[in-house]
Backbone as a ProteinNet text record, in pm:
[ID]
protein_1_A
[PRIMARY]
MAGPFAPFEPHGNGGPRIREIPLRLIVPNLITVLAICAGLSGIRLAFEGRLETAVLMVLLAAFLDAVDGRVARMLKATSKFGAQMDSLADIVNFGVAPALVLYAYILEGAGALGWIAALLFAIACGLRLARFNVMLDDEDKPAWQGDYFVGIPAPAGAALVMLPIYLGFVGIEPGPTLELAACVYTIAVGFLLISRLPVYSGKASGSRVRRELVIPIMLGVVLYALLLASFTWVTLSASAVLYFGFLIVSVRAYARRAAQEEAKQESGKEE
[TERTIARY]
6096.9	5984.6	5853.3	5756.3	5627.6	5551.9	5483.7	5404	5273.8	5195.9	5070.8	4959.9	4973.2	4869.8	4924.4	4837.1	4876.6	4896.6	4990.8	5012.2	4889.8	4863.3	4748.5	4780.8	4702.2	4721.7	4596.8	4597.1	4475.9	4429	4520.7	4484.2	4481.3	4490.2	4485	4618.7	4621.7	4746.3	4792.8	4697.4	4735.2	4778.4	4768.9	4801.3	4943.3	4980.7	5115.9	5137.4	5254.9	5288.9	5338.8	5285.4	5325.3	5392.8	5516.7	5591.4	5532.2	5502.2	5439.5	5312	5200.2	5069.4	5048.8	5022.3	4993	4865	4864.1	4747.7	4621.3	4635.2	4517	4445.7	4517.3	4453.9	4372.6	4407.8	4340.9	4215.6	4215.3	4105.9	3969.6	3950.8	3817.5	3771.9	3865.6	3829.2	3789.1	3854.7	3815.9	3674.8	3640.8	3505.4	3404.2	3435.6	3345.8	3326.5	3435.3	3426	3343.8	3364	3285.2	3137.4	3108.7	2969.4	2906.1	2978.8	2926.7	2901.8	2995.9	2979.6	2854.7	2831.6	2714.3	2586.2	2582.6	2463.3	2430.7	2531.4	2509.3	2473.3	2534.1	2499	2354.8	2308.3	2169.2	2073.6	2108.9	2025.1	2019.5	2134.5	2138.3	2054.9	2070.8	1997.8	1847.2	1807.1	1664	1602.9	1671.1	1616.1	1633.7	1711	1718.6	1614.9	1539.4	1434.8	1479	1605.4	1654.5	1641	1516.2	1486.1	1532.9	1522	1564.9	1713.5	1792.7	1936.8	1965.1	1885.1	1903.7	1882.6	1777.2	1749.7	1862.2	1908.4	2017.7	2144.8	2169.7	2287.7	2276	2156.1	2136	2152.8	2099.3	2115.8	2262.3	2333.6	2477.3	2551.2	2513.7	2576.6	2551.7	2427.6	2394.4	2474.4	2489.8	2566.4	2713	2773.5	2914.1	2936.3	2842	2855.5	2837.7	2761.1	2739.8	2858.7	2938.5	3047.6	3184.4	3197.6	3332.2	3391.9	3307	3356.6	3399.8	3323.2	3359.3	3489.9	3507.8	3633.2	3750	3729.1	3834.9	3873.3	3771.9	3802.8	3871.7	3829.5	3892.7	4039.3	4067	4204.7	4284.3	4218	4280.2	4328.1	4236.1	4270	4175.9	4118.9	4032.3	4115.9	4057.8	4127.8	4026.8	4072.8	3985.7	3936.5	4025.4	3988.2	3875.1	3889.2	3787.7	3654.3	3657.4	3534.1	3460.9	3535.3	3473.2	3416.9	3492.6	3445.4	3316.9	3314	3198.4	3074.5	3091.5	2978.1	2921.1	3009.7	2963.9	2896.9	2948	2890.2	2753.5	2734.7	2608.7	2489	2499.7	2385.6	2351.4	2453	2427.5	2361	2419.4	2376	2250	2228.4	2112.8	1999.5	2029.5	1927.1	1892.9	1990.7	1965	1932.8	2015.5	1996	1861.5	1824.2	1693.4	1577.4	1586.8	1478.1	1458.5	1568.1	1556.1	1514.2	1561.2	1517.6	1368.3	1323	1180	1100	1155.7	1087.1	1073.4	1179.7	1174.5	1073.9	1056.1	967.1	820.4	787.6	646.6	611.7	701.6	665.9	645.7	712.8	698.7	554.5	481.6	341.6	252.7	299	219.7	249.8	333.6	363.4	445.2	406.4	481.6	483.9	374.5	369.6	475.3	495.9	597.4	737.5	762.3	894.5	915.3	810.6	819.5	851.6	786.1	810.5	955.5	1006.9	1145.5	1242.9	1216.5	1302.9	1301.4	1182.3	1171.3	1246.8	1239.7	1313.3	1463.8	1513.7	1657.3	1705	1625.8	1663.2	1657.9	1554.3	1543.4	1663.2	1709.2	1826.4	1949.4	1966.1	2079.5	2074.4	1954.5	1938.6	1967.8	1922.6	1945.8	2095	2166.7	2310	2386.2	2344	2409.3	2387.7	2265.3	2236.1	2316.5	2330.5	2408.3	2553.3	2611.8	2751.4	2768.9	2670.3	2678.4	2665.1	2575.9	2551.3	2668.3	2757.7	2875.8	2962	2954.8	3037.1	2967.1	2849.1	2773.7	2831	2908.6	2971.8	2878.5	2768.1	2674.7	2570	2573.3	2474.6	2501.6	2399.8	2420.3	2470.6	2555.8	2619.4	2517.4	2410.8	2314.1	2239.6	2228.7	2159.9	2241	2368.6	2448.9	2397	2307.2	2245.8	2132.7	2101.2	1986	2022.4	1970.2	1975.5	1862	1879	1770.3	1711.2	1592.1	1536.8	1594	1528.1	1578.1	1710.2	1806.5	1934.3	1917	2007.6	1997.4	1998.8	2084.3	2078.7	1942.5	1882	1749.6	1646.2	1658.1	1565.9	1574.8	1697.2	1715.1	1649.9	1663.5	1603.1	1451.4	1402	1257.5	1183.9	1242.2	1168.9	1142.5	1218	1198	1098.7	1025.1	922.6	822.2	773.6	682	743.1	874.1	938.5	940.3	974.7	974	836.4	732.6	596.6	560.5	610.4	585.5	648.7	768.7	836	771	701.6	628.1	505.8	450.1	335.6	227.1	246.2	146.3	173.4	84	105	80.5	168.6	147.7	23.1	-43.8	-160.7	-174.7	-273.9	-290.8	-300.5	-374.4	-388.9	-257.1	-187.3	-58.9	46.2	39.1	133.1	115.2	-9.9	-37.2	5.7	-23.6	16.2	168	238.4	384.9	440.3	375.8	419.1	405.7	290.5	266.9	366.9	389.4	482.5	624.3	666.1	801	821	722	729.9	732.1	652.7	648.3	783.8	850.4	983.3	1081.9	1067.7	1153.1	1136.8	1012.3	988.6	1045.1	1040.6	1100.8	1251.2	1313.6	1458.1	1492.8	1414.1	1447.3	1373.5	1296.3	1221.2	1315.7	1261.2	1335.7	1301.4	1252.2	1216.6	1340.9	1341.5	1458.4	1458.1	1565.5	1577	1698.4	1675.6	1783.9	1893.5	2018.8	2133	2224.3	2235.1	2323.3	2470	2501.7	2642.3	2721	2658.6	2732.6	2744.6	2642.8	2645.7	2624.3	2619.9	2589.6	2710.6	2830.6	2951.5	2983.9	2913.2	2938.7	2809.6	2824	2710.1	2731.8	2627	2639.3	2671.2	2749.6	2799.4	2688	2580.3	2472.2	2391.1	2412.4	2337.8	2416.4	2545.2	2629.2	2578.3	2555	2513.1	2374.2	2273.6	2144.3	2154.2	2237.5	2253.6	2316.3	2418.2	2481.5	2381.6	2301	2201.2	2096	2057.6	1959.2	2010.2	2136.8	2195.8	2201.9	2241.2	2247.8	2108.9	2008.5	1871.3	1823.8	1851.2	1809.3	1878.5	2007.5	2080.7	2022.6	1986.5	1927.9	1791.1	1710	1579.6	1596.2	1696.6	1721.6	1764.5	1842.8	1888.3	1777.5	1689.4	1586.1	1457.1	1418.5	1294	1325.8	1403.3	1461.8	1357.6	1258	1166.5	1066.3	1023.9	935.6	1009	1135.9	1215.1	1237.4	1269.9	1290.2	1160.9	1048.4	919.7	888.7	907.6	881.9	977.4	1102.9	1201.7	1160.7	1111.2	1068	950.6	853	736.4	778.8	866.8	913.5	992.6	1060.6	1137.6	1046.3	928.5	834.5	790.1	774.5	745.2	860.7	982.1	1101.4	1106.8	1057.7	1055.6	967.5	854.6	765.2	834.5	902.6	975.9	1084.6	1153.1	1260	1207.1	1094.8	1036.6	1000.2	940.6	901.9	1025.6	1128.2	1250.5	1317.7	1317.5	1377	1301.7	1169.2	1088.3	1116.3	1127.4	1158	1295.9	1394.2	1530.6	1537.6	1468.4	1467.8	1406.9	1298.6	1235.9	1330.8	1403.1	1499.1	1611.1	1663.8	1772.2	1725.3	1600.7	1546.8	1527.9	1483.3	1466.2	1600	1705.4	1838.9	1886.1	1862.8	1903.9	1828.4	1697.8	1619.7	1665.4	1696.3	1743.6	1879	1963.5	2094.6	2084.4	1986.3	1966.7	1919.2	1832.7	1778.6	1886.9	1983.9	2094	2189.6
10840.6	10808.1	10852.8	10763.6	10796	10897.4	10988	11088.6	11031	11110	11059.4	11039.7	11101.4	11090.5	11021.8	10948	10884.2	10991.4	10972.5	11071.4	11082.2	11204	11230.5	11183.6	11087.5	11034.9	11069	11182.4	11225.5	11129.8	11051.4	10960.9	10814.6	10789.3	10652.5	10581.7	10457.2	10380.3	10346.5	10342.6	10307.5	10425.4	10546.4	10666.2	10713.7	10823.5	10876	10929.3	10902.2	10952.4	11096.1	11184.3	11325.1	11355.7	11400.7	11426.1	11544.5	11652.7	11769.7	11800.4	11813.2	11829	11974.2	12001.7	12139.9	12190.2	12318.7	12377.7	12362.8	12364.5	12354.4	12219.8	12114.3	11985.3	11984.5	12075.3	12078.6	12165.5	12271.6	12368.8	12304.1	12219.9	12160.3	12075.3	12003.3	11922.2	12009	12124.9	12217.6	12269.9	12298.7	12344.7	12237.7	12111.7	12000.3	11989.4	12001.3	11993	12109	12229.1	12344.8	12325.6	12261.3	12232.7	12138.9	12035.7	11944.1	12018.6	12104.8	12183.5	12270.7	12333.7	12419.1	12337.3	12220.3	12137.1	12088.6	12040.2	11992.8	12107.1	12224.1	12341.3	12382.4	12368.2	12398.7	12309.4	12181.7	12090.2	12135.9	12169.8	12214.5	12341.6	12438.3	12564.6	12542.9	12446.1	12419.1	12370.1	12279.5	12225.2	12321.1	12426.8	12534.4	12642.5	12628.6	12725.2	12841	12845.5	12953.8	12909.5	12904.1	12837	12914.4	13045.4	13121.5	13101.4	13110.7	13088.8	12944.2	12851.3	12709.6	12685.4	12742.4	12725.2	12785.2	12902.5	12966.1	12881.6	12818.6	12732.7	12609.7	12552.5	12435.3	12474.8	12590.7	12638	12668	12721.8	12745.5	12613.4	12513.8	12381.4	12322.8	12335.6	12283.1	12355.9	12487.2	12565.4	12523.5	12514.4	12476.3	12335.4	12246.3	12107.8	12096.2	12189.7	12185.8	12243.8	12329.8	12396.4	12334.8	12249.6	12199.9	12119.3	12040.8	11964.2	12054	12160.5	12254.8	12326.5	12361.1	12425.2	12329	12201.4	12100.9	12090.2	12091.8	12082.4	12208.4	12324.6	12449.9	12454.8	12404.9	12406.5	12283.9	12194.7	12068.6	11992.2	11985.1	11925.7	11811.1	11745.4	11631.2	11515.3	11438.8	11325.7	11222.9	11099.8	10994.2	11028.8	11085.6	11123.6	11227.2	11328.4	11431.8	11376.6	11281.8	11222.3	11146.4	11073.9	11000.9	11096.4	11201.5	11302.2	11367.3	11399.5	11467.4	11378.2	11249.4	11156.9	11146.2	11142.4	11133	11262.9	11376.9	11505.8	11526.5	11475.1	11496.7	11444.4	11325.2	11267	11348.8	11408.4	11492.8	11623.6	11690.9	11826.4	11830.8	11730.3	11730.9	11642.7	11549.8	11458.3	11476.4	11454.1	11453.5	11593.8	11692.5	11827.6	11889.2	11892.7	11950.1	11874.7	11741.8	11662.6	11694.1	11704.7	11729.2	11873.4	11968.4	12106.7	12118.9	12055.1	12056.5	11986.2	11877.9	11806.6	11896	11967.8	12055.2	12168.5	12212.6	12326	12285.8	12180.3	12150.3	12002.3	11914.1	11772.2	11709.4	11763.4	11707.7	11713.1	11815.3	11828.8	11719.5	11649.8	11540.3	11406.7	11407.5	11285.3	11186	11059.2	10953.1	10971.6	11022.9	11044.2	11145.9	11247.6	11347.7	11288.8	11201.5	11138.1	11043	10971.7	10882.5	10962.6	11077.1	11161.1	11209.6	11252	11299.4	11186.3	11067.7	10952.6	10914.3	10911.7	10874.2	10971.2	11099.7	11197	11174	11156.1	11135.7	11008.8	10901.3	10775.9	10790.8	10860.2	10882.6	10961.2	11057.9	11135.4	11045.8	10956.4	10864.1	10771.8	10721.5	10634.7	10710.4	10834.5	10914.8	10940.9	10970.6	10996.4	10869.7	10755.2	10629	10597.5	10618.3	10593.6	10687.2	10812.5	10909.1	10864.5	10818.7	10773.1	10652.8	10561.4	10442.6	10480.8	10573.7	10611.3	10687.3	10739.8	10807.2	10711.4	10581.9	10481.9	10418.5	10469.9	10412.9	10465.4	10382.8	10424.7	10411	10339.5	10318.8	10429.6	10523.3	10630.7	10726.7	10759.1	10853.7	10988.5	11053.2	11178.2	11287.4	11293.6	11401.8	11391.5	11269.2	11253.1	11308.2	11342.3	11406.8	11544.6	11600	11729.2	11717.3	11595.6	11575.6	11490.9	11531.3	11447.3	11345.6	11233.7	11137.4	11161.5	11221.3	11266.8	11403.6	11473.7	11605.8	11590.8	11679.7	11668.9	11690.7	11632.6	11638.7	11782.3	11874.7	12012	12077	12052	12107.3	12045.8	11915	11850.3	11908.8	11938.1	11997.3	12134.4	12214.4	12347.8	12340.2	12246.9	12235	12186.3	12088.4	12025.7	12123.9	12232.7	12330.3	12439.6	12421.6	12519.5	12548.2	12447.1	12480.5	12576.9	12570.8	12663.9	12804.3	12815.1	12947	13011.2	12932.5	12985.4	13026.7	12950.4	12987	13120.4	13144.9	13271.3	13388.4	13357.7	13462.4	13504.9	13413.6	13449.9	13345.5	13230.6	13123.3	13039.6	13047.9	12980.8	12830.5	12748	12602.1	12563.2	12459.4	12405.2	12258.9	12189.8	12045.8	12015.2	12096	12071	12090.2	12197.7	12224.5	12121.7	12072.4	11968.4	11841.3	11803.8	11686.8	11711.7	11831.7	11866.2	11865.4	11911.2	11912.3	11769.6	11677.9	11536.6	11481.1	11506.1	11458.1	11522.3	11651.1	11723.7	11669.2	11643.6	11592	11456.5	11369.4	11237.6	11252.8	11348.1	11370	11415.3	11505.7	11551.1	11434.8	11349.2	11230.8	11141.4	11122.4	11041.3	11108.9	11242	11311.4	11288.5	11274.6	11248.5	11115.1	11013.1	10879.4	10844.1	10938.3	10912.9	10910.6	10875.3	10879.4	11005.3	11104.9	11231.9	11297.5	11328.9	11396.3	11545.4	11590.3	11729.4	11791.9	11899.2	11962	12011.7	11980	12023.3	12118.9	12101	12186.1	12153.7	12039.9	12007	11984.7	11916.7	11880.1	11993.2	12080.6	12183.2	12324.1	12341.6	12474.4	12550.7	12514.8	12581.3	12709.1	12734.8	12855.1	12935.1	13067.5	13157.2	13250.7	13274	13366.4	13505.4	13580.5	13710.3	13808.5	13806.1	13903	13871.4	13751	13713	13733.9	13767.7	13777.8	13885.9	14006.7	14117.3	14092.2	14048.4	14017.8	13911.1	13809.2	13705.1	13763.1	13846.5	13909.1	13994.3	14072.2	14156.8	14070.2	13958.8	13870	13809.2	13767.9	13710.2	13814.3	13936.5	14043.9	14073.4	14080	14105.7	13997.8	13871.3	13761.8	13770.5	13803.5	13816.1	13929.1	14040.4	14152	14116	14046.7	14001.5	13903.3	13815.6	13717.4	13785	13891.6	13963.3	14048.1	14104.5	14197.1	14126	14026.2	13952.6	13802.5	13760.8	13626.6	13516.8	13515.5	13401.3	13403.8	13523.5	13533	13484.9	13526.7	13486.6	13335.8	13277.5	13132.8	13057.2	13107.2	13042.7	13046.5	13164.4	13178	13091	13081.9	12999.4	12852.6	12805	12665	12637.7	12729.5	12711.2	12713.8	12807.4	12817.1	12692.8	12631.7	12511.9	12398.2	12389.2	12285.1	12310.2	12438.8	12469.9	12432.9	12453.2	12416.4	12266.2	12186.2	12040.9	12001.8	12070.4	12042.2	12076.4	12190.8	12230.7	12128.7	12078.5	11980.3	11851.7	11804.5	11680.1	11695.8	11808.2	11830.6	11842.4	11913.4	11928.3	11792.8	11710	11576.3	11491.9	11498.9	11420.4	11463.4	11594.4	11643.5	11597.2	11607.4	11567.4	11417.8	11339	11194.4	11159.5	11230.1	11205.3	11241.9	11353.5	11394.9	11292.7	11244.4	11147.1	11015.3	10976.3	10853.8	10868.8	10989.6	11014.3	11010.1	11062.6	11058.5	10914.2	10832.4	10692.4	10618.5	10648.2	10583	10623.1	10754	10801.1	10742.3	10724.6	10664.2	10519.5	10446.7	10306.5	10295.5	10391	10387.8	10412	10499.3	10528	10408.2
-3310.9	-3220.3	-3284.6	-3287.2	-3348.2	-3263.4	-3331.7	-3262.6	-3210.7	-3135.1	-3076.7	-3180	-3300.6	-3401.8	-3526.6	-3591.6	-3717.6	-3824.1	-3915.8	-4021.4	-4111.1	-4157.1	-4243.4	-4385	-4434	-4569	-4650.4	-4722.6	-4792.2	-4900.4	-4957.8	-5067.1	-5023.7	-4893.9	-4844.5	-4857.4	-4810.6	-4812.8	-4953.8	-5048.2	-5184.5	-5268.2	-5213.4	-5290.6	-5266.2	-5330.6	-5312.5	-5171.4	-5115.5	-4982.8	-4994.5	-4909.7	-4910.4	-4778	-4784.4	-4660.7	-4584.2	-4654	-4592.7	-4670	-4599.1	-4662.3	-4703.6	-4832.4	-4874.4	-4808.1	-4777.9	-4711.1	-4794.3	-4927.2	-5013.4	-4997	-4953.6	-4929.5	-4800.1	-4709	-4578.6	-4581.6	-4665.1	-4665.5	-4689.2	-4792.7	-4812.2	-4694.2	-4630.4	-4514	-4395.1	-4381	-4275.2	-4297.3	-4423.3	-4454.7	-4417.9	-4447.7	-4414.4	-4263.9	-4188.1	-4041.9	-3986.2	-4040.8	-3996.8	-4028.9	-4142.2	-4177.5	-4075.1	-4033.2	-3931.2	-3800.3	-3763.1	-3639.6	-3646.9	-3763.4	-3779.4	-3769.8	-3835.1	-3830.2	-3689.5	-3618.1	-3481.9	-3387.5	-3410.5	-3328.9	-3353.4	-3478.2	-3508.4	-3429.8	-3415	-3336	-3191	-3135.6	-2995.5	-2976.6	-3067.4	-3055.8	-3065.9	-3151.1	-3167.5	-3037.1	-2968.3	-2844.6	-2726.4	-2747.7	-2647.9	-2673.9	-2782.1	-2812.3	-2899.1	-2940.4	-3026.3	-3172	-3217.8	-3343.3	-3466.1	-3463.6	-3581.1	-3606.4	-3500.8	-3515.9	-3555.7	-3502	-3535.6	-3684.9	-3740.5	-3883.5	-3966.7	-3928.5	-4002.5	-3996.1	-3882.1	-3869.8	-3959.4	-3967.2	-4053.8	-4200.4	-4237.2	-4375.2	-4404.9	-4307.7	-4325.1	-4343.1	-4263.2	-4275.6	-4413.7	-4462	-4594.5	-4701.9	-4686.3	-4784.8	-4785.5	-4666.5	-4658.8	-4712.3	-4680.5	-4725	-4875.9	-4933.8	-5077.8	-5155.4	-5090.9	-5164	-5137.9	-5035.4	-5004.5	-5119.7	-5187.3	-5301.4	-5415.5	-5438.8	-5544.7	-5512.8	-5385	-5343.8	-5365.5	-5331.9	-5351.2	-5498.5	-5586.7	-5729.5	-5780.9	-5731.2	-5773.7	-5731.3	-5610.9	-5559.3	-5603.6	-5681.1	-5720.8	-5597.2	-5498.6	-5369.4	-5334.4	-5436.3	-5408.1	-5353.8	-5263.5	-5202.8	-5155.4	-5133.3	-5082.2	-4941.6	-4861.6	-4725.5	-4729.4	-4816.9	-4827.9	-4875.1	-4968.9	-5018.9	-4908.8	-4825.1	-4714.7	-4610.3	-4579.5	-4484.3	-4533.4	-4662.8	-4719.7	-4713.1	-4742	-4736.5	-4595.3	-4496	-4357.7	-4312.5	-4359.6	-4321.6	-4384.4	-4506.3	-4577.3	-4499.2	-4442.8	-4372.2	-4248.3	-4184.7	-4067.2	-4108.2	-4206.6	-4240.6	-4325.8	-4410.1	-4498.3	-4447.6	-4356.4	-4308.1	-4162	-4075.7	-3931.3	-3878.3	-3912	-3856.2	-3896.3	-4025.2	-4059.1	-3994.6	-3989	-3931.7	-3783.9	-3709.7	-3565.7	-3535.7	-3614.8	-3595.2	-3624.1	-3730.8	-3763.2	-3654.2	-3600.1	-3491.9	-3369.8	-3335.5	-3218.6	-3237.2	-3361.1	-3386.2	-3391.5	-3470.5	-3492.9	-3486.7	-3530.1	-3538.4	-3401.3	-3300.3	-3165.1	-3117.6	-3164.6	-3124.2	-3178.3	-3283.2	-3341.2	-3275.3	-3172.6	-3099.8	-3180.4	-3171.9	-3238.5	-3389.9	-3445.7	-3590.8	-3634.2	-3553	-3584.3	-3582	-3484.4	-3477.1	-3594.4	-3633.9	-3749.7	-3875.5	-3891.6	-4008.7	-4011.8	-3895.6	-3888.6	-3921	-3865.9	-3892.7	-4040.8	-4099.7	-4240.4	-4329.6	-4297.8	-4378.9	-4368.1	-4244.9	-4225.8	-4296.7	-4287.2	-4352.7	-4504	-4554.3	-4699.1	-4750.4	-4672.5	-4712.3	-4720.2	-4621.5	-4624.6	-4745.2	-4778.1	-4894.5	-5023.7	-5029.7	-5149.9	-5171.2	-5063.3	-5072.8	-5111.8	-5055.4	-5091	-5238.8	-5286.7	-5428.4	-5517.7	-5476.5	-5554.6	-5567.1	-5456.2	-5460.3	-5551.2	-5548.7	-5633.6	-5781.2	-5811.3	-5950.7	-6012.3	-5929.8	-5983.7	-6064.5	-6031.2	-6099.2	-6219.4	-6255.6	-6367.5	-6499.4	-6568.2	-6692.9	-6812.8	-6797.7	-6907.6	-6917.9	-6825.4	-6825	-6940.4	-7023.2	-7133.1	-7081.9	-7160	-7115.7	-7086.9	-7167	-7148.8	-7016.4	-6962.6	-6835	-6717.7	-6744.4	-6640.8	-6603.2	-6685.4	-6655	-6552.6	-6511.1	-6423	-6301.9	-6185.6	-6066.9	-6074.9	-6006.8	-5990.3	-5851.9	-5847	-5720.2	-5685.9	-5595.5	-5559.5	-5483.5	-5504.9	-5434.4	-5284.7	-5207.7	-5061.9	-5007	-5058	-5006.2	-5027.1	-5144.1	-5170.2	-5076.5	-5051.6	-4958.7	-4818.5	-4774.8	-4641.9	-4632.8	-4738.7	-4738.5	-4751.7	-4833.8	-4855.8	-4732.4	-4661.6	-4551.8	-4437.9	-4432.1	-4325.3	-4362.4	-4472	-4511.4	-4399.7	-4324	-4214.2	-4112.6	-4092.6	-3999.9	-4058.6	-4188.1	-4252.5	-4240.4	-4267.9	-4261.5	-4118.9	-4021.9	-3882.7	-3846.6	-3897	-3869.6	-3943.7	-4053.3	-4125.4	-4045.3	-3964.6	-3883	-3874.4	-3941.5	-3935.4	-3810.9	-3714.8	-3586.9	-3598.5	-3539.4	-3541.4	-3462	-3507	-3439.2	-3475.4	-3418.9	-3447.4	-3596.6	-3671.7	-3815.7	-3888	-3854.1	-3918.4	-3878.8	-3756.3	-3713.5	-3795.6	-3818	-3900.8	-4045.6	-4095.7	-4232.9	-4247	-4143.4	-4147.2	-4151.9	-4081.7	-4086.6	-4228.1	-4289.7	-4426.5	-4521.9	-4505.1	-4592.2	-4577.3	-4454.8	-4430.1	-4497.2	-4484.9	-4549	-4700.9	-4752.7	-4897.7	-4950.8	-4879.1	-4921.9	-4915.9	-4815	-4807.3	-4928.5	-4973.6	-5093.1	-5217.9	-5223.8	-5338	-5342.4	-5225.9	-5222.1	-5286.2	-5259.5	-5308.6	-5437.2	-5491.7	-5614.3	-5734.5	-5850	-5975.7	-6055	-5986.6	-6050.5	-6109.6	-6240	-6297.8	-6261.9	-6201.5	-6157.5	-6224.7	-6297.8	-6373.6	-6280.1	-6313.7	-6232.8	-6307.1	-6440.1	-6518.4	-6501.8	-6439	-6413.3	-6542.2	-6637.6	-6758.1	-6857.5	-6865.4	-6969.2	-6916.9	-6785.8	-6733.3	-6684	-6727.9	-6678.8	-6753.7	-6864.1	-6941.8	-6957.7	-6961.5	-6971	-7089.6	-7167.1	-7279.1	-7228.3	-7304.5	-7257.7	-7224.2	-7303.7	-7280.6	-7155.6	-7099.1	-6979	-6850.2	-6861.5	-6742.2	-6647.3	-6698.2	-6611	-6551.7	-6630.5	-6568.1	-6458.5	-6479.9	-6377.7	-6251.1	-6268	-6151.6	-6074	-6146.3	-6080.1	-6010.1	-6073.7	-6013	-5883.4	-5882.8	-5761.7	-5650.3	-5686	-5585.9	-5530.5	-5620.2	-5575.9	-5480.2	-5513.8	-5426.5	-5291	-5290.6	-5164.1	-5078.9	-5142.4	-5067.9	-5012	-5091.6	-5042.1	-4926.4	-4938.7	-4832.9	-4704.1	-4716.9	-4598.2	-4536.2	-4619.8	-4570.3	-4532	-4608.7	-4583.7	-4583.2	-4484.5	-4484.5	-4498.3	-4411.5	-4406.1	-4520.3	-4562.3	-4679	-4803.5	-4817.2	-4934.3	-4936.1	-4819.8	-4814	-4843	-4793.1	-4820.7	-4969.6	-5030.2	-5173.6	-5254.7	-5210.8	-5282.3	-5280.8	-5165.5	-5155.6	-5247.6	-5250.2	-5337.8	-5484.5	-5521	-5659.3	-5699.8	-5605.3	-5637	-5680.9	-5621.2	-5664.1	-5808.4	-5845.4	-5984.5	-6075.6	-6026	-6103	-6128.6	-6034.3	-6052.7	-6171.2	-6185.8	-6298.5	-6430.2	-6433.4	-6553.5	-6585.5	-6483.2	-6503.5	-6564.9	-6513.5	-6565.4	-6712.7	-6747	-6886.6	-6976.3	-6928.9	-7008.1	-7028.2	-6925.9	-6936.1	-7038.3	-7034.7	-7128.4	-7272.5	-7295.7	-7430.8	-7475.7	-7384.9	-7420.4	-7447.4	-7367	-7387.8	-7523	-7560.7	-7690.3	-7804.9	-7788.1	-7891.1	-7907.5	-7795.1	-7801.1	-7861.9	-7829.9	-7887.4	-8038.4	-8080.6	-8224	-8296.6	-8233.6	-8293.7	-8311.5	-8210.3	-8218.8	-8329.1	-8341.3	-8445.5	-8584.8	-8601.2	-8731.4	-8763.9	-8662	-8682.6	-8726.4	-8671.2	-8709.9	-8854	-8893.5	-9029.3	-9133.7	-9099.1	-9190.7	-9201.7
[MASK]
+++++++++++++++++++++++++++++++++++++++++++++++++++++++++++++++++++++++++++++++++++++++++++++++++++++++++++++++++++++++++++++++++++++++++++++++++++++++++++++++++++++++++++++++++++++++++++++++++++++++++++++++++++++++++++++++++++++++++++++++++++++++++++++++++++++++++++++++

C-alpha cells in the first residue's frame, strides 16, 4: 500500500533509485529549509517592529543559504533536488527578505518610490541568480575567469542593501532626505547585482593558503568575529563600506589579468 507521501528522490526520476536515504543527503536540504524559515521570520519581525532581530534573522538566512551548497559538496551529498531547493531559497533570502525588511525600516517613508526601489532590488536579485545558473553551463568560458563573479554575488547584495539599517542602529535617524537616499542606494545595489562588474571570488584558485599566512588569517577571522559580536552595527557598516573598496580592487585586478592573458595569446600566435 502506498504511503501518504511520494518517495524522496534526491536525483530525480532519471537518477539512481535509493531504497533508504543516507542522512548526509538530507542535511544540506535541512539547512536550506532553515534558511528560508529565517528569512521569512525576518520579514515578520520587521513588520512587528522588532527590527534588530529581523536584520539578524535575514543575515542568518543569507549565511545559511550561502553555506548549504558547500556543506553538500563536503558531505558529497549534492543532488538535483538540493539544487532546485537552493535556487528557490536564494530569491527569498537574498532578494525578497532584505528588500521587505529595508522597506519596513525606511523605504516605506518614501511612499511609492520606496516600494519601487524594494521591488527593483528583489527583481534584480532574481535576474542575477537566473543568470548565474545559466552561466554555470558555459563551457567556453576561460578557466581564469572562474575566479570572478559577474556582478556582485547575491549574498553580498543582501548584506549591502541593508546598510541604511545598520547606520540607523548606529544612531543616524531616518528622515525625508535619508529615505530618498535609501531609495537611490537600493536601486544602485540592484544594478550592481545585474551588472557585468567583475568581482573576485577566489573559487578557482583560493582553496589553498600559504603556510605562513594560516595563523594571521585565523587571528583576523577571530578579531572580526569579536568585533561583530561587540560592535555589531558599526562592524557591519564598516564591512559594507570596505566591500565597495574591494569592488574597485577587483575591477583593477581583472583588467590586469585580462591584459596578461591577452598578451599570452598574442605571444602564442607569434610562435
